[in-house]
N, C-alpha and C positions, 0 to 999 in steps of 0.2 A: 636305744635307738641306733647307736653306732654299730652294735653287733648285728642287729636285725637287718641292716642295710649293707652288709659286707659284700654280698654278691653284686650289687649295683655300683658301689662307691669305692671298693677296695680291690677286688679281684681283677677287673678288666684292665687290659693293657693301656687303653686310652685315659684311664684315670691316673694321670701322672702325679698330681699333687706337687706342683713345682716348688712350693714354699719349703718342702722338706729335703730337697736335693742337696743343699749345702750341708745340713746336718748328717744326711746319709753318707756323703763323701767324707766327712770328718770321721765318722764312726769307722768307715772302711780303712782310712789311713791310720787310725789308732790301733786297730785290731788285726790287721793282716800282717803278713810276714814283715818284720822290721827292715830287712835288707832290701826287700822289694819296694817298700814304701818310704825308704830313707829320704829321698829328695823331697817328696811331698810332706813328710813329717817335719823336716827342717824348715821348709818353706812356710808351713803353718805357724810354727813357733816364732820365726823371725817377724812375719807380718803381725802376728798377735802382739808381740812385745812392742813393736814400733807404734802400732795403733794405740795401744794402752798408754804409752808415753804421750803421744800427740794429743789424745783426747783430753789430757789434763788442761791443755790451753784453752779450747773453747768452752770447756765445762767450768773452769775456775779461774785460771790465771788471766785469760784474755777472751772474754765472752763476746767481744766485738766480732770474732770469727764465726759466731753463730749466723750472723747475717751482715753482709757487706753490701750496702746500697749507694752507689755513686750518685744517684739522683738526690737522696737525702743528705749526703755529704755536701752536695752543691747548694741545697736549699733546706735549711734546718728549721724553718719557720712555717712551712706550708703543711696544713693537715691533709690537703688533697694528695700531696706527695707521700705522706704517711700512709693513707689509705691504699694507694695504688702500689707504691714501691716498698713500703716498710714490711717487715716480717720477721724481726729477730726476737720478738716477744709473742706470747700467746695472744691471739685476737688483735694483733696490731694492724696488719694490712695484708694485701694480696701477694707481696713479695715479687712483684713483676720485675724481671731483669736483675734481681738480686742474686748474691752468691753466698753459699754456706759452705763452711769448711768443718762442720761438726757431723761426724758420722752418726751420732745418735738420731739426728733428724734427716740427714740425707738417706740413711738406711742402706741396706745392701740388696734391696729388691731388684736393682738393675742387673744384678748377676744371674737371676733366675727367673724373672718375669718374661713370659713368652712375648715375642715381637708383636703378635696380634693383640695381645692385651695392652701392651705399651702404646701402640699406635692409637687404639680406640680411646685409651685413657687421655692421651695428649689432645685428641680432638675435643673431648669433653672439657679438659682444662682450659684450652683456648677459648671455647664458647663461654665457659664459666666466668673467665676474666672479663670479657666484654659484657656479659649479662649483668654481673654484679655492679659494674661501674654505671651501666645504664639504669639499673633498678634503684640504686642508691641516689644518684644525682638527679634522677627523674622523680624522686620522692614517692615511689610506689609504696603503698601501705604506710604512709607517713614516715618514710625511711629516715628522713633528716632529723626526726625527733629522738632518734635512738642511736646507739653506737653502730658503727659500720659492721663490726663483727662481735657477736655476743650470743651466749646460750641462755641468758637470763630472761625473765619476763619483766616488762616495764609498765609503769603506771601511765595513765592518761596525762598526768601532770608533767611527764618528762618532756624536755625540749632540747634544742640544739646546744644550749649553754649549760644545762644541768640534767644529766641522765638520772631518772628516779626509778629505782627498782620496785617492782610491784610487791606490796605487802601481802603475802599469801596467808599469813595467820588471821588477817582481818576478815577473810571470807569463810573461815572454817569454824565449826562449832567445837564443843569439848570432845567429840568423838572423831575429830579430824574429817568430817564430812562437810559438804557445801552448805552454807547458810544463805539462802537466796535473798533474805531480807538485808543482810549486810553487803551482799554483792551489788544491790541497787545503789547503795550509798557509796561504795568504793569505786565502782565502774569496772569494765572489762580490762584485762591486761593486753599488751601488745608484744609480739616477738620483734626482735631486730629483723629487718627485711631479709638479710642474707640468711638468717637462720630459718625463717619461714620458707624461703626458696629451697634450702637444702632439704627440708621435710617434704616439699612438693616433688623435687627431682628424685629423691630416694624412693618415694612411692611409685614414680614412673618406672624406676629400675626394678622394683619388687615384682610388679606384674609383668613387666617385660621379660624378666628372668623365666617365669613360668612358661610363657609362650615360646620363648627362644629354645628352651630345653625340649619342649613338646615337638617343635618344628624340626629342629636340627639333630636332636639326640633322643628321640622318642623311645628308642630301644631300652634306654636306662629305666624309664618309667615302666614300660611293659614288662621288663624282667622282674621288677620289684613286686608288681601286682599280678604276675602270671599265675594262673591257676594250674594245678597239677593235671597232667594228661589223663584222659579217661581210662586208658590202660593201666596207668599207675594207680589211679583211685580204685579201679575195680579189683586190682590185685593186692590192695593194701590189706595187711593183717597186723592188728596191734600186737606189740611185743609185751607179753604179760611178765616174762622174767627179765625185767629191765636191769637187773643187777649183773646179768651175764654180758661178757664182752662179745661184741659182734665183729668178726674179722673184717667185715667190709667197712667198719666205721673207724678203723684204726688210723687212716690217713685223713687228710682234709677233704671236705665235701667238694665234689666236682660241680662245675657250672652246669646248669640244666641244658644249655645248648652245646652239645658235644661237637657240633659242626664248627663252632667258633674256635679259632686258633688260641690256645691257652698262652697267657702271658708267661714269658720265661721265668720270671721271679716266682709267679704263682705255681708254675709247674714243679719247681724245686721244693715249694712248701708242701706239696702233696705227701711228702715223707712224714710229716708231723701229724700228731693228733690235733684235730680242730677242736675249738671251744664249742660245746653244744649250745644251740640257741636258747635252751632253757636256763643256762647260766645267766645269760643276759636278761632274759624275761624275769628271773628271780631277783636280780638286782633292780630291775624296773619296778617290780611289785613292792619290794622293801622300801625303795626310795619314795614311792607314792604314798605308802603308809606313813612314813616319817614326815613327808611334806604336809599331808592332811592333819597330822597331829600338831605340827608347828602353826599352820595357818589359823587353827582354832585356839590353840593354847596362847598364841601371841595377839589374839584379837585383831586379825588382819582385815576384817570385814569382807574378805573374799569367800564366797560360799563354795561348797564342795563341787557343784556343777560348773562353776567358773574355773576352778582348778582343772577339771577334766577337759574343758574346752581349750584351755591353754596348753595342756599336754598334746592334745590332738593337733593344734596349730604347730606346735614344736616339731612333731613327728613329720607332718606333711611338708613343712618347709625344709627340713633337713635333707630330704631327697632332692628337691629341685636346686636349692642353693648349694648343697654339697656337690652335686653333679657339676655345676658351673665352676666351683672352686677347684674340684679335681681336674677338670679339663684344661682351664686356662689360668688358674692361680688367682682368681678373683671371685669375691662373693659380696653380694649386697646385704648390708645389715637389715633385719626385719623389725628392729625395735619400734620404729615409728608406726608401722602397720599394726603390730600387737597392741601398742598403747591406744591406738585409735579404736580397734575392736573392743578392747577392754573398757574404754571409756563409754561406749554405747551400751555395752552389756551391764556395766555397773556405774550408771550416771551419778555424779556428785560424790564419788568415793575415790579420792586420789591415792589413799594408802592401799585400797584393794587393787588399784591399777598398777602400783609398784609390784605387788605380789604377782599379779597376772603376767607382767612383763618378766618377772623372775623365772616363772615356769614356762612362759611361751617363747621368750626371745633368748634369755640367758642360757636356758637349757639347750636350746638349739645350737648356740655358739660353742657350748662345751661339747655337744655331740659331734660337731664338725672337727673340733680339736682332737677328739678321741678317734674318729675315723682317720684323720690325718696320721695319727700315731700308729694305727693299725697298718697303714700303708708303709710307714717307716719300718715297722717290724718285718713286713714282707720284703722290703728292699734289703734289710740286714739279715734275712733268713733266721729270724728269731722265732722260736716256737710260739704259736698262737696262745698257748696256755701260760707261757711265761709272760708274754705281752699283756695278757688279761690281768695277771697277778700284779705286775708292776704298775699298771694303770690304776688299779684300785688303790694301791699304796700311795701313789702320787696324788690321787684325788684327796685322800684323807690328809696326808701331810701338807699338801698344797693349800687346802682350805684353812688349816690351822695357821700356817706361816703367813698367808695372805691377810688373814684376819688380824694378826699381830702387827704386821707392817702397816696395814691401812689405819689401824687405831692409832699407831704412833705418828704417822704422817698427818692425819686429819687433826690430831690434837695439837701438834707443834706448828703446823702451817695453816691454821684455821682462817686467819684473816686474809691471807693471799688466796686461798682456795675459794673464799667468798667474794673476792674482788672480781670486777667485770673483765679485766684484761689478764692478770696474772703476770708471771715473769717468764724468762727463758728456761727456768728450772721447774717451777711449780705453776700449775694451772688447774682450776676446778671445772674445766670445760665439760668433762664427762659427767661428774656428779651434778653440776648445775643443769645440764641438759636433761638428765634423768629426772631431776626434781621439777624443773619447769614443765616438762611434758607430762608429768604425773598430774600436775595442777591443771594444765590446759586440756589435756585429753581426758584425764580421769575425773576432774571436777567440772570442767566447762566445756565439754565437747559439743553439746547442743547449742551453746551460746556462741562458739567461735567457728565451728567447722560445718555446721548444717547449711543446706542450700540457702543462699541469700545472706549468709553471714560473712564476716570479714575474711576469713581464710577458707572459704568453700573450695577453692581450687586445690588445696592440699588433699582433700578427699576425692575430688573429681579426677585427680591425677591417676588414681587407681585404675578406673575403667579405660582411661586413655592409654595407659601403659600397655594394655593388652594388644593394642593395635600397632605399637611401634615396630615390632620385628616383621610385621606382615609385608610391607612394601619391599624390603630387601630380600625376603624369602621368595616372593613371587618373581622379583626381578632376577634373581639368580636362576630360577627355573627357566625363565625366558632367555637369559643371556648368561649361561653358565661360565664363560671364559672371562667375564668382566671383573669378577672379584667381589660381587656383592655378599658372598658368603663370609667375607672377612669383617663385615660390619657387625659389631656386637653391641646391640642397642642397650642392654642392661649396663654395660661398662660406661658407655657414653652418658647415659642418663645419670648414673651415680656421680660421675666426675663433674657434671654440671653443678654440683653443690660441693665439690671437693674443698674449695678454699674458704668455706664458711667458718672454719675453726682451726686453731693450731698455729704452729710456727711455719710460715709459708715461704721464708727465705730460701729453704732447701728445695723447693719443688722443681724449679728450672734446672738446678744442678742434677737432681735425681733423673729427670727425663733426659738430659743431655748425656749423662753417664750410661743410662739405659740404652739409648740408641747406639752409642759408641760400642758398647759391649755386644749387644745382640745383633746389630746390623753390620758392624765392621769387624770386630774381633772374632766373632763366631764363624764368619765366612772366610776371613783372611787367614786366621790361624786355628783351624778346626781341632788340630791335635792338642795345642796348648789349651784351648777352651775346655776340651773334654778332661784333660789331666789336671788343670790347675784352677779353673774358674770357680767351681763350687767350693773348693778348699780355701781359696782366697776370700770368698764371701763368708765362710764360716770363721776364718781367722779375724777379719775385720769386726764381725759381729761379737765374737768372743772378747776381743781386746776392748772394744767399746763398752760392752756391758759389765765387764769387770771394773773398769775405771769409774763408770757412772754409779755403780752400786757402792763403791768405796767412798767417793766424794759426797754422794747423797747423804750418807750417814755420818761421815767424818766431819765435813765442813759446811754442808748445805742445809743443815737443820732438820733432817728426818727424825733424828733421835733426840733432839733438844735444840739448844741454841746454835744458830749458824755462826760460822766464823768467816766473814766476808774478806776477800782479798783487798789489800790497800787500794784506795781509789787512784786511778791514773787514766790516761787516754784509752787504754785497751779495755776498760770497762765503763767508758763514758763517765768516769769519776763517780761511779756508783749512784747515778741519778738519771732518770729518764730511760728511753730505749737505747739499747746497746748499739744500734746502727745509726744513732744520732738523728733519727727521724723525730719530728716534733711530737710532743705528748699532747693529747687532747685534754684541756682543762676541765671539760664536762665529766670526765671519768672520775673526778674527785680526788 
């Protein structure tokens, strides 16, 4: 998919892919003439070393630095304060007005996220904060009977004093398919209200993305599905001697629209041989054969036609969501939509739903990652065939390494990963969400999401999302100087659910740093920004990732038994939340 969509998502100048700019700057610094890059080179290693040393403190020695909440320090007994101002542990609270000094959670996105993305995200974040407080304390969807933030499913027996996780095994038969008779006895599960809201707002963002791209960047879609000109089709002659080299094909393929000004990076890449499209199609064919073999050999309960539908969804979504990511550095995840479609196509089969998501959503996210790296190769003037080769190698080795690491972590940290809240180091939020949605969408879609059911608005959000960009588009057409074109409804929609998961003490710091860098530094010191901003981002990321990797396996239990730091005030004496917010006794 990545190779087929090169003309739309990689070659054009406006496909910036902001997320790879720090890595591109780092590669340039490390590989260009050393005398020319000496200052940047030294700057990178100094920052890298300082950050690596600093990160030891919030990661291990003083985890209170992960989230500092003055409100919780002032009132350590209030669960309301925990829900609103806490955020140093996974699923603790919204982290409002909290401060984080941990680069692992603050991240370096502030250094490369465009101001338009940052501003729309902040609008969504503010609305999300108010909406979650209103929904929870207004007891929407029985919110008070479940945790404020959680990705698990909960039983009807759950209440404010004891949260009861839904017993999924009780409603499944020996083939891991829904048993309606036991469902009647067990009852339907519930989402935490904030989690259900996140599913709803994500669906808004998914369909809003499609319309946003069609309205504002329709040329991207038209190029992808552009038919060959009649003159070209009329003069087409099949090449029978395919083994002979064609002088016209020695360089990279040109864009169809020769009137368009070529991207300067792309123009230099024309000197290289391009990767033929059939190479990518061959990889696609072999991958599909291997996938079909696996789904039947592993008894996935996913039929062959369901696999093909998932692949089609993955391809179509890669174009639209890849376009948004390439333009403004933001993409809405489509996992919820794919799970919903899979649930209605294969009702009562949660395992089939997991495999459907694997090929429909996970494949799409991997395709975007590969497209992004194709753009990185273009920035670095790396031969496309070399890029293709190392990508294939990276996929193979990456799959093996990720499997080994995941097996080690899930084995050694099983109890924490299964807990509702988790810690500042370990959290099962992604796995729990994937599992819960497989049961809810894959096994119980008609019981939970159909019209008239408890969570019908999660589905109804999809058609509503199609209309969100329209008012701003027509307003811009009527009043082009007002700035309605800067309103990106997919970003706002997704950030309406941004705080439903994770360590949120870092959010306000990240936004503050982002506005400072993009609004002030970029305008006041443009030369410094161009020369050092992205290499600073790469150095901070590198130092953080190195220290996190070392501590994770050395002292935090990824490879076996953890070695906790001695208890003292800097880690809240190894009990409760590190920001001293009250712990909810209902969590168990």
